[in-house]
C-alpha positions in Angstrom: 0.0 0.0 0.0 1.3 3.4 -0.9 0.5 6.5 1.2 1.2 10.2 0.6 2.1 12.9 3.0 1.0 16.4 2.2 3.1 19.4 3.1 1.6 22.7 4.2 1.3 25.4 1.7 0.5 29.1 2.0 -3.0 29.3 3.3 -4.7 30.5 6.4 -7.5 28.0 7.4 -5.6 24.9 6.2 -1.9 25.0 5.5 -1.9 21.6 4.0 -1.3 21.7 0.3 0.0 24.0 -2.5 -3.4 23.6 -4.2 -6.6 25.5 -3.6 -9.1 23.7 -1.4 -11.5 23.4 -4.3 -8.9 21.4 -6.2 -7.3 19.6 -3.3 -9.3 16.4 -3.1 -9.5 15.7 -6.8 -5.7 15.4 -6.7 -5.6 13.0 -3.8 -5.9 9.2 -3.7 -7.2 7.8 -0.5 -6.2 4.1 0.0 -7.0 1.4 2.5 -8.7 1.8 5.8 -7.2 5.3 6.2 -8.9 6.4 3.0 -12.3 7.2 4.5 -13.6 9.7 2.0 -15.3 8.0 -0.9 -14.5 8.6 -4.6 -17.7 10.7 -5.1 -16.1 13.2 -2.7 -13.1 13.8 -4.9 -15.2 13.9 -8.0 -17.6 16.4 -6.5 -14.8 18.9 -6.0 -14.0 18.7 -9.7 -17.7 19.1 -10.5 -18.0 22.1 -8.2 -15.1 23.9 -9.9 -16.6 23.2 -13.3 -20.0 24.5 -12.2 -18.5 27.7 -10.8 -16.5 28.4 -14.0 -17.7 31.0 -16.5 -18.8 34.5 -16.0 -18.8 34.3 -12.2 -15.2 33.2 -12.2 -14.2 36.3 -14.2 -16.1 38.7 -12.0 -14.7 39.7 -8.7 -16.8 38.6 -5.7 -18.2 41.5 -3.9 -20.3 41.3 -0.7 -22.9 44.0 -0.5 -25.1 42.5 2.3 -24.9 44.3 5.6 -25.8 43.2 9.2 -26.2 45.0 12.5 -24.3 43.9 15.6 -25.8 45.3 18.8 -28.5 47.9 19.1 -29.0 51.5 20.1 -25.9 53.4 20.9 -23.9 50.1 20.7 -25.1 49.2 17.2 -22.5 48.6 14.5 -23.3 48.0 10.8 -20.8 45.7 9.1 -20.5 43.4 6.1 -22.4 40.1 6.5 -19.0 38.3 6.4 -15.9 39.7 8.1 -12.3 38.8 7.9 -10.1 37.1 10.6 -6.6 38.6 10.3 -5.0 36.2 12.7 -4.0 33.5 10.3 -2.2 35.9 8.0 0.9 35.6 10.3 -0.1 33.6 13.4 -1.2 30.1 14.4 -2.0 28.8 10.9 1.4 27.6 9.7 3.5 28.8 6.8 2.1 32.0 5.3 3.0 34.4 2.4 5.2 37.4 3.1 3.9 40.6 4.6 3.6 42.3 1.2 1.3 39.6 -0.1 -0.9 39.8 3.0 -1.2 43.5 2.8 -2.3 43.2 -0.8 -4.9 40.6 0.2 -6.3 42.8 3.0 -6.7 45.6 0.4 -8.5 43.2 -1.9 -10.9 42.3 0.9 -11.7 45.9 1.4 -12.3 46.4 -2.3 -14.7 43.4 -2.3 -16.9 44.9 0.4 -15.5 43.5 3.7 -15.9 46.1 6.4 -14.9 44.3 9.7 -11.4 42.9 10.3 -10.6 41.1 13.5 -7.3 40.9 15.4 -5.9 40.8 19.0 -2.9 41.9 20.9 -2.0 38.3 21.9 -1.8 37.2 18.2 2.0 37.1 17.9 1.9 38.7 20.4 1.5 42.2 18.8 2.6 41.2 15.3 -0.9 40.6 14.0 -2.1 44.0 15.2 1.0 45.6 13.5 0.1 43.8 10.2 -3.5 44.9 10.5 -2.4 48.5 11.1 0.0 48.6 8.3 -2.5 47.0 5.9 -5.7 48.7 6.9 -5.1 52.1 8.6 -5.5 53.8 5.3 -9.1 52.6 5.1 -10.2 53.5 8.6 -13.1 55.6 7.3 -14.5 52.6 5.4 -13.9 49.7 7.7 -13.7 48.7 11.4 -10.7 47.0 13.0 -11.7 45.1 16.1 -9.2 43.9 18.7 -9.0 42.3 22.1 -7.4 42.6 25.6 -7.2 40.2 28.5 -3.6 38.9 28.9 -0.7 39.9 31.1 1.7 41.7 28.7 2.7 44.1 31.4 4.6 47.1 29.9 3.5 45.6 26.5 6.4 43.3 26.5 6.6 39.7 25.3 6.8 37.5 28.3 9.3 34.7 28.8 6.5 32.6 30.3 2.9 32.3 29.1 1.2 35.6 29.7 -1.7 34.5 31.8 -4.9 36.4 32.2 -5.1 40.1 33.2 -8.1 42.3 32.8 -7.3 44.8 35.6 -8.4 48.3 34.6 -4.8 49.6 34.4 -3.8 46.8 32.1 -6.8 47.4 29.8 -5.8 51.0 29.5 -2.2 50.1 28.9 -3.3 47.7 26.2 -5.6 50.2 24.5 -2.9 52.8 24.2 -0.5 50.3 22.7 -3.0 48.8 20.3 -4.0 52.2 19.0 -0.4 52.8 18.0 0.1 49.4 16.5 -3.2 49.6 14.6 -2.4 53.2 13.5 -5.9 54.4 14.3 -7.5 57.0 16.6 -10.2 54.9 18.1 -11.0 51.1 18.4 -14.3 50.5 16.9 -15.0 47.3 18.9 -12.9 46.2 21.9 -13.4 42.7 23.2 -12.3 41.1 26.4 -10.5 38.1 25.0 -10.9 35.7 27.9 -12.6 36.2 31.3 -10.3 37.0 34.2 -11.7 35.3 37.3 -9.7 37.8 39.5 -11.5 40.9 38.1 -15.3 41.4 38.4 -16.8 41.7 35.0 -18.5 44.9 36.2 -15.0 46.5 36.7 -14.0 45.4 33.2 -17.2 46.8 31.6 -16.9 50.0 33.6 -13.3 50.5 32.4 -14.4 50.1 28.8 -17.3 52.4 29.4 -14.8 55.1 30.6 -12.7 54.5 27.5 -15.8 55.0 25.3 -16.5 58.3 27.1 -12.9 59.3 26.5 -13.2 58.6 22.8 -10.6 55.9 22.6 -13.0 53.0 22.1 -16.5 53.0 20.5 -18.0 49.6 21.5 -17.6 46.7 23.9 -17.5 43.0 23.2 -16.8 39.7 25.1 -15.3 36.4 24.0 -16.1 32.9 25.2 -18.2 33.8 28.2 -21.3 32.5 29.8 -24.8 33.9 29.7 -24.7 35.3 33.3 -21.5 37.1 32.6 -23.0 38.7 29.5 -26.0 40.0 31.5 -23.8 41.5 34.2 -21.5 43.2 31.7 -24.4 44.4 29.6 -26.0 46.1 32.6 -22.9 48.3 33.0 -22.0 48.9 29.4 -24.2 47.7 26.5 -22.4 44.9 24.7 -22.2 45.1 20.9 -21.1 41.5 20.2 -20.1 38.2 21.6 -17.3 36.3 19.9 -17.1 32.6 20.3 -16.3 29.5 18.3 -19.4 28.3 16.4 -19.8 25.9 13.4 -21.4 22.7 12.5 -19.0 20.7 14.7 -19.3 23.0 17.8 -22.8 24.2 18.6 -22.8 24.7 22.4 -23.6 28.4 22.1 -27.1 27.5 20.9 -28.0 26.4 24.4 -27.7 29.7 26.3 -25.5 32.2 24.5 -27.5 32.8 21.3 -30.8 33.1 23.2 -29.4 35.8 25.5 -27.9 37.6 22.5 -31.3 37.6 20.9 -33.0 38.7 24.1 -30.6 41.6 24.7 -30.0 42.7 21.1 -26.4 41.6 21.0 -24.6 40.5 17.9 -22.7 37.3 17.6 -19.4 36.8 15.8 -18.3 33.2 15.2 -14.6 32.7 15.0 -13.1 29.6 13.3 -16.4 29.3 11.3 -15.0 26.6 9.1 -13.3 24.8 12.1 -9.8 26.0 11.5 -9.9 24.8 7.9 -11.4 21.3 8.6 -14.7 22.2 7.0 -13.2 22.9 3.6 -12.3 19.3 2.7 -8.6 20.2 2.4 -7.4 18.4 5.5 -6.9 14.6 5.9 -5.2 12.4 8.4 -1.8 12.8 6.7 -1.8 16.6 7.1 0.9 17.9 9.4 0.8 21.0 11.6 4.5 21.1 12.5 5.7 24.4 11.1 6.1 25.9 14.6 3.4 28.4 13.9 0.3 26.3 13.9 -1.8 25.7 17.1 -3.7 22.8 15.5 -0.8 20.5 16.5 -2.1 20.6 20.1 -5.8 20.5 19.4 -7.4 17.1 20.1 -9.7 17.3 17.0 -6.6 17.5 14.7 -5.0 14.2 15.6 -4.8 11.8 12.7 -7.4 9.5 14.4 -9.8 12.4 15.0 -9.5 13.7 11.5 -10.1 10.3 10.0 -13.3 9.8 12.1 -14.6 13.4 11.5 -14.3 13.2 7.7 -17.8 11.8 7.7 -19.0 15.3 8.6 -17.0 16.8 5.7 -18.6 14.3 3.3 -22.0 15.2 4.5 -21.4 18.9 3.7 -19.9 17.8 0.4 -23.0 15.7 -0.4 -25.2 18.7 0.4 -23.2 21.3 -1.6 -22.5 19.4 -4.8 -26.1 19.4 -5.9 -26.4 23.1 -5.2 -23.2 24.3 -6.8 -21.7 25.1 -3.4 -18.2 24.2 -2.1 -17.8 22.6 1.3 -16.6 25.9 2.9 -19.6 27.7 1.4 -22.0 25.2 2.9 -20.4 25.7 6.3 -20.5 29.5 6.1 -24.0 29.5 4.6 -25.4 27.4 7.4 -24.1 30.0 9.9 -25.4 33.0 8.0 -29.0 31.6 7.9 -29.0 30.8 11.6 -29.8 34.4 12.6 -29.5 37.9 11.1 -27.3 39.1 13.9 -24.5 36.5 13.2 -21.4 37.7 11.3 -18.8 35.0 10.7 -15.1 36.1 10.3 -13.3 33.5 8.2 -9.7 34.1 7.5 -7.4 33.1 4.6 -4.1 33.9 2.9 -5.4 33.4 -0.6 -7.5 35.6 -2.9 -9.3 32.5 -4.4 -10.5 31.5 -0.9 -11.5 35.0 0.0 -13.7 35.2 -3.1 -15.1 31.7 -2.5 -16.1 32.7 1.0 -17.7 36.0 -0.1 -19.7 34.2 -2.8 -21.5 32.3 0.0 -23.8 35.3 0.4 -25.0 34.8 -3.2 -26.8 31.5 -2.3 -30.3 31.5 -1.1 -31.7 28.2 0.2 -34.9 27.2 2.0 -34.8 26.8 5.7 -35.9 23.2 5.3 -32.8 22.4 3.3 -30.5 23.8 6.0 -32.5 21.9 8.7 -32.0 18.7 6.8 -28.3 19.3 6.7 -28.2 20.2 10.3 -30.0 17.0 11.3 -27.7 14.8 9.1 -24.5 16.3 10.7 -25.9 16.2 14.2 -26.4 12.4 13.8 -22.6 12.0 13.3 -20.6 12.0 16.6 -17.7 14.4 16.7 -14.4 12.9 17.8 -12.0 14.8 19.9 -12.3 17.9 22.2 -11.9 21.3 20.6 -9.2 22.4 23.1 -6.7 20.7 25.3 -7.5 21.0 29.0 -5.0 23.8 29.6 -6.8 26.0 27.0 -10.3 24.9 27.9 -9.8 26.2 31.4 -9.7 29.7 30.0 -13.1 29.4 28.5 -16.1 30.1 30.7 -18.7 27.3 30.7 
């Protein structure tokens, strides 16, 4: 039996191959028991590319749909799909050089994307610097969102893991540094990246409220927190958006978080909306995440065994999409977009072809019944592996 190991290429969501994700599987031969994905899967990728050729391939994808995050004074109008900057130089393996990433960011703006997400801890600091260099010239057309919550005292890179720190003085220190790195005058939406158990959320919200009054921040957001924390924070300073992981393989936010967002008029921003590249079809059990810049090598769902088992879910998305002219990634993003009008996913990429593929998701209009059938089919397949190792899961509020 012959096997083949795929090397990582220059991409954000899946650094696994020099080929585009739409072409990846048609060039792969899966053999033996490790070859879970059936031949129809590889053929459908070819079919999808053929179906998408023609006039639409020659015309740049532009997203014109807009959505509202938050309400009242906290409201923020943004493009229906945003852009996650993180993977352009952090946590997603080998990536193109800075010049290429700046060009891609400009192309995203030209195609109608208005919300770009980063954080001080991505790098740390280097992702904010990239976002600032790439996007500060468009600050009147777009919003750059960023996050605080870690212990980079004096805005220095720590020798040890930074740890959590949302004390008021640290929030202020971070905001001043982030404004400089981002080359902007005000942060449009400032998230607490992770809950700090040593600082009451009322103190955090109050500090951000003061920063809003001072004109350094416009809006407040929270990441990976529970419903009660959202209510307590919102009572001090209206929350514009909650950012948490959400996709067809991780739906726990549907239990309490989305209902409280709907009740209070808070937007929801799913990060990793295609599960760190897995819901593109471009990852298999031979994929390696060993570049030194890829956190998937520590995630339980990205072990070879978990990948092999979870490919059943990818095939379900493929089966759904191929009869509708949609790629696997478009199915994953489309499912999120139809869940609620206040949901704005932020997929990232390092390739123009993937950016355009993502943006064209908004061109599809399917009946709710179709999405419900997909949801039920995927829900019937058990997911193998935890989303985070225990050390990281402890930072996420249950």
